[in-house]
FIMARKOL-643931 format. One line per 2 residues: number of its first residue (from 1); for each residue x, y, z of N, C-alpha, C. Coordinates in nm, 4 decimals. Layout:
<recs>
NUM) X/Y/Z/X/Y/Z/X/Y/Z ~ ...
</recs>
This chain:
<recs>
1) -10.1429/17.5478/-1.4443/-10.1191/17.4445/-1.4982/-10.2322/17.3267/-1.4573 ~ -10.2036/17.3189/-1.3238/-10.2914/17.2024/-1.2630/-10.4370/17.2512/-1.2779
3) -10.4650/17.3827/-1.2722/-10.6042/17.4101/-1.2891/-10.6569/17.3854/-1.3966 ~ -10.5814/17.4105/-1.5222/-10.6149/17.3520/-1.6721/-10.6492/17.1956/-1.6435
5) -10.5574/17.1217/-1.6036/-10.5664/16.9623/-1.6148/-10.7056/16.9295/-1.5216 ~ -10.7397/16.9925/-1.4251/-10.8616/16.9451/-1.3421/-10.9979/16.9897/-1.4136
7) -10.9690/17.0956/-1.4777/-11.0974/17.1556/-1.5791/-11.1169/17.0637/-1.6896 ~ -11.0023/17.0260/-1.7404/-11.0191/16.9281/-1.8653/-11.0817/16.7991/-1.8470
9) -11.0375/16.7255/-1.7304/-11.0714/16.5649/-1.6772/-11.1409/16.5986/-1.5521 ~ -11.2654/16.5999/-1.5692/-11.3463/16.5923/-1.4383/-11.3596/16.4578/-1.3608
11) -11.3770/16.4397/-1.2453/-11.3837/16.3487/-1.1634/-11.5146/16.2608/-1.2078 ~ -11.6276/16.3097/-1.2372/-11.7283/16.2416/-1.2811/-11.7253/16.1529/-1.3987
13) -11.6260/16.2042/-1.4988/-11.5835/16.1233/-1.6183/-11.5021/15.9972/-1.5713 ~ -11.4171/16.0177/-1.4730/-11.3319/15.9217/-1.4289/-11.4004/15.8191/-1.3634
15) -11.5031/15.8565/-1.2590/-11.5866/15.7841/-1.1720/-11.6883/15.7015/-1.2919 ~ -11.7474/15.7626/-1.3935/-11.8272/15.7002/-1.4866/-11.7571/15.5942/-1.5549
17) -11.6417/15.6083/-1.6105/-11.5748/15.5312/-1.6890/-11.5512/15.3979/-1.6205 ~ -11.4934/15.4358/-1.4661/-11.4533/15.3260/-1.3785/-11.5676/15.2252/-1.3614
19) -11.6930/15.2923/-1.3540/-11.8092/15.2024/-1.3098/-11.8442/15.1494/-1.4390 ~ -11.8379/15.1901/-1.5536/-11.8654/15.1152/-1.6690/-11.7601/15.0046/-1.6882
21) -11.6502/15.0114/-1.6667/-11.5293/14.9308/-1.6659/-11.5701/14.8026/-1.5579 ~ -11.6058/14.8351/-1.4365/-11.6127/14.7500/-1.3576/-11.7678/14.6752/-1.3713
23) -11.8646/14.7380/-1.4282/-11.9891/14.6604/-1.4454/-11.9575/14.5718/-1.5932 ~ -11.8717/14.6082/-1.6893/-11.8274/14.5179/-1.7830/-11.7463/14.3934/-1.7437
25) -11.6744/14.4266/-1.6524/-11.5811/14.2960/-1.5822/-11.6747/14.2195/-1.5190 ~ -11.7857/14.2772/-1.4524/-11.8736/14.1905/-1.3778/-11.9606/14.1134/-1.4797
27) -11.9852/14.1680/-1.5763/-12.0754/14.0912/-1.6905/-12.0097/13.9856/-1.7591 ~ -11.8779/14.0097/-1.7779/-11.7825/13.9162/-1.8446/-11.7837/13.7958/-1.7485
29) -11.7354/13.8285/-1.6220/-11.7144/13.7080/-1.5229/-11.8352/13.6478/-1.5078 ~ -11.9560/13.6839/-1.5125/-12.0734/13.6232/-1.4971/-12.1091/13.5367/-1.6332
31) -12.0678/13.5785/-1.7360/-12.0994/13.5034/-1.8418/-12.0060/13.3815/-1.8400 ~ -11.8746/13.3930/-1.8094/-11.7665/13.2762/-1.7915/-11.8368/13.1782/-1.6770
33) -11.8889/13.2484/-1.5607/-11.9272/13.1318/-1.4712/-12.0737/13.0695/-1.5186 ~ -12.1586/13.1312/-1.6000/-12.2498/13.0622/-1.6646/-12.2117/12.9427/-1.7458
35) -12.1144/12.9905/-1.8373/-12.0360/12.8855/-1.9197/-11.9887/12.7601/-1.8589 ~ -11.9138/12.7989/-1.7390/-11.8310/12.6858/-1.6834/-11.9333/12.5954/-1.5934
37) -12.0529/12.6867/-1.5439/-12.1689/12.6086/-1.4782/-12.2469/12.4949/-1.5551 ~ -12.2596/12.5357/-1.7065/-12.3273/12.4538/-1.7849/-12.2376/12.3500/-1.8334
39) -12.1191/12.3829/-1.8227/-12.0141/12.2800/-1.8839/-12.0217/12.1508/-1.7868 ~ -12.0052/12.2183/-1.6604/-11.9950/12.1061/-1.5221/-12.1031/12.0364/-1.5401
41) -12.2418/12.0969/-1.5453/-12.3567/11.9974/-1.5566/-12.3701/11.9186/-1.6626 ~ -12.3324/11.9584/-1.7773/-12.3388/11.8736/-1.9087/-12.2461/11.7442/-1.9072
43) -12.1321/11.7901/-1.8273/-12.0289/11.6713/-1.8010/-12.0840/11.5636/-1.7062 ~ -12.1374/11.6164/-1.5979/-12.2109/11.5334/-1.4836/-12.3090/11.4369/-1.5588
45) -12.3771/11.4894/-1.6434/-12.5019/11.4078/-1.7156/-12.4567/11.3248/-1.7949 ~ -12.3528/11.3579/-1.8770/-12.2809/11.2673/-1.9708/-12.2134/11.1563/-1.8970
47) -12.1405/11.1791/-1.7857/-12.0766/11.0846/-1.6958/-12.1709/10.9942/-1.6467 ~ -12.2964/11.0204/-1.5940/-12.3866/10.9406/-1.5549/-12.4465/10.8402/-1.6590
49) -12.4610/10.8867/-1.7871/-12.5070/10.8087/-1.9087/-12.3849/10.7011/-1.9198 ~ -12.2863/10.7520/-1.9205/-12.1744/10.6620/-1.9728/-12.1548/10.5590/-1.8502
51) -12.1781/10.5798/-1.7271/-12.1908/10.4906/-1.6130/-12.3032/10.3919/-1.6370 ~ -12.4082/10.4290/-1.6714/-12.5177/10.3455/-1.7107/-12.4758/10.2484/-1.7904
53) -12.4363/10.3242/-1.9270/-12.3904/10.2051/-2.0156/-12.2812/10.1095/-1.9901 ~ -12.1924/10.1614/-1.9124/-12.0973/10.0434/-1.8582/-12.1649/9.9397/-1.7704
55) -12.2519/9.9807/-1.7022/-12.3328/9.8825/-1.5953/-12.4064/9.7883/-1.6842 ~ -12.4546/9.8443/-1.7913/-12.5596/9.7468/-1.8768/-12.4632/9.6454/-1.9613
57) -12.3575/9.7321/-1.9945/-12.2648/9.6313/-2.0784/-12.2002/9.5331/-2.0128 ~ -12.1421/9.5485/-1.8852/-12.1052/9.4619/-1.7945/-12.2069/9.3477/-1.7762
59) -12.3199/9.3714/-1.7238/-12.4265/9.2777/-1.7216/-12.4308/9.1932/-1.8672 ~ -12.4336/9.2269/-1.9561/-12.4353/9.1858/-2.0790/-12.3046/9.0683/-2.1045
61) -12.1956/9.1200/-2.0730/-12.0960/9.0549/-2.0695/-12.1070/8.9119/-1.9695 ~ -12.1414/8.9697/-1.8401/-12.1802/8.8631/-1.7584/-12.2683/8.7410/-1.7886
63) -12.3744/8.7867/-1.8606/-12.4675/8.6999/-1.9202/-12.3973/8.6067/-2.0167 ~ -12.3216/8.6783/-2.1256/-12.2451/8.5953/-2.2075/-12.1541/8.4966/-2.1743
65) -12.0626/8.5337/-2.0363/-12.0020/8.4564/-1.9759/-12.0638/8.3212/-1.9273 ~ -12.1843/8.3371/-1.8619/-12.2887/8.2351/-1.8062/-12.3081/8.1348/-1.9176
67) -12.3414/8.2002/-2.0265/-12.3750/8.1023/-2.1471/-12.2721/8.0373/-2.1924 ~ -12.1743/8.1051/-2.2122/-12.0184/8.0111/-2.2233/-11.9965/7.8943/-2.1590
69) -12.0153/7.9379/-2.0400/-11.9921/7.8370/-1.9239/-12.0790/7.7154/-1.9462 ~ -12.1750/7.7540/-1.9386/-12.3030/7.6576/-1.9518/-12.2783/7.5713/-2.1007
71) -12.2564/7.6213/-2.2035/-12.2430/7.5472/-2.3205/-12.1230/7.4924/-2.3219 ~ -11.9782/7.5369/-2.2894/-11.8705/7.4685/-2.2736/-11.8632/7.3366/-2.1781
73) -11.9709/7.3191/-2.0740/-11.9701/7.2173/-1.9921/-12.0358/7.1157/-2.0464 ~ -12.1152/7.1325/-2.1555/-12.1752/7.0291/-2.2412/-12.0932/6.9818/-2.3246
75) -11.9939/7.0275/-2.3710/-11.8891/6.9839/-2.4911/-11.7986/6.8684/-2.4179 ~ -11.8293/6.7496/-2.4183/-11.7288/6.6268/-2.4149/-11.6776/6.5780/-2.5121
77) -11.5805/6.4971/-2.4915/-11.5056/6.4017/-2.6152/-11.6008/6.3290/-2.6800 ~ -11.7089/6.2648/-2.6177/-11.7975/6.1735/-2.6581/-11.8660/6.2626/-2.7691
79) -11.9288/6.3708/-2.7125/-11.9974/6.4478/-2.8124/-11.9347/6.5080/-2.9331 ~ -11.7805/6.5390/-2.8934/-11.7163/6.5846/-3.0233/-11.6849/6.4452/-3.1247
81) -11.7064/6.3591/-3.0843/-11.6672/6.2478/-3.1599/-11.7886/6.2169/-3.2534 ~ -11.9198/6.2370/-3.2023/-12.0407/6.2329/-3.2600/-12.0707/6.3271/-3.3908
83) -11.9725/6.4224/-3.3809/-11.9624/6.5055/-3.5079/-11.8299/6.4973/-3.5672 ~ -11.7770/6.3729/-3.5551/-11.6563/6.3027/-3.6412/-11.5263/6.3991/-3.6194
85) -11.5218/6.4771/-3.4740/-11.3972/6.5311/-3.4712/-11.3172/6.4745/-3.3617 ~ -11.1986/6.4995/-3.3925/-11.0944/6.3992/-3.3080/-11.0058/6.5051/-3.2499
87) -10.9305/6.4537/-3.1407/-10.8421/6.5553/-3.0814/-10.7122/6.5685/-3.1779 ~ -10.6769/6.6977/-3.1863/-10.5840/6.7379/-3.2833/-10.4467/6.6819/-3.2314
89) -10.3311/6.6478/-3.3161/-10.2056/6.5973/-3.2990/-10.1038/6.7181/-3.3233 ~ -10.0163/6.7358/-3.2464/-9.9002/6.8389/-3.2593/-9.8200/6.7812/-3.3734
91) -9.7880/6.8401/-3.4746/-9.6947/6.7882/-3.5619/-9.5749/6.8700/-3.5798 ~ -9.5623/6.9814/-3.5336/-9.4397/7.0543/-3.5454/-9.4604/7.1652/-3.3969
93) -9.3353/7.2060/-3.3516/-9.3341/7.2758/-3.2320/-9.2132/7.3625/-3.2435 ~ -9.2154/7.4723/-3.1591/-9.0988/7.5406/-3.1848/-9.0128/7.5178/-3.0229
95) -8.8894/7.5143/-3.0571/-8.7972/7.4968/-2.9312/-8.7165/7.6143/-2.9026 ~ -8.6974/7.6122/-2.7871/-8.6027/7.7524/-2.7545/-8.4480/7.7160/-2.7209
97) -8.3899/7.7815/-2.8133/-8.2101/7.7286/-2.7885/-8.1740/7.8495/-2.6869 ~ -8.0516/7.8061/-2.6692/-7.9855/7.8764/-2.5368/-7.9278/8.0231/-2.6065
99) -7.9469/8.0135/-2.7175/-7.8750/8.1469/-2.7907/-7.9789/8.2629/-2.7819 ~ -8.1002/8.2261/-2.7528/-8.1993/8.3556/-2.7246/-8.1498/8.4378/-2.6096
101) -8.0983/8.3672/-2.4889/-8.0655/8.4193/-2.3883/-7.9486/8.5366/-2.4027 ~ -7.8400/8.4968/-2.5140/-7.7366/8.5785/-2.5352/-7.7601/8.6867/-2.5905
103) -7.8536/8.6777/-2.6989/-7.8910/8.8086/-2.7662/-7.9524/8.8981/-2.6975 ~ -8.0354/8.8600/-2.5762/-8.0993/8.9721/-2.4858/-7.9834/9.0311/-2.3986
105) -7.8677/8.9415/-2.3562/-7.7866/9.0038/-2.2879/-7.6805/9.0862/-2.3603 ~ -7.6756/9.0572/-2.4950/-7.5877/9.1163/-2.6126/-7.6164/9.2801/-2.5952
107) -7.7441/9.3320/-2.5717/-7.7943/9.4509/-2.5582/-7.8962/9.5040/-2.6757 ~ -7.9179/9.3895/-2.7551/-8.0390/9.4126/-2.8451/-8.1683/9.4157/-2.7771
109) -8.1875/9.3804/-2.6438/-8.3008/9.3844/-2.5814/-8.2864/9.4585/-2.4540 ~ -8.3936/9.5396/-2.3929/-8.3577/9.5916/-2.2754/-8.4430/9.5125/-2.1703
</recs>
């Protein structure tokens, strides 16, 4: 019986199938490596573009802040009165009562 099994499955078939399997696995792993390498490079390039955009935007914000400070330093009460603007007066205001603390202690607010 062992003689019939050895004649039915030759060792060269097993070696050939094993070699094909290993070569297929290597090809699959090389494709996965290429895909991961491409995604890493594209993510790095995208990150560089984002950092460049961030630096440009922060420079623009700094310029706008400088312009705002320059313009706001020019505004004086005399300048406002020349445009018929006067300081506003507070007519209503909200006062806090002592009951607000009790609501917080009562468990409605953590």
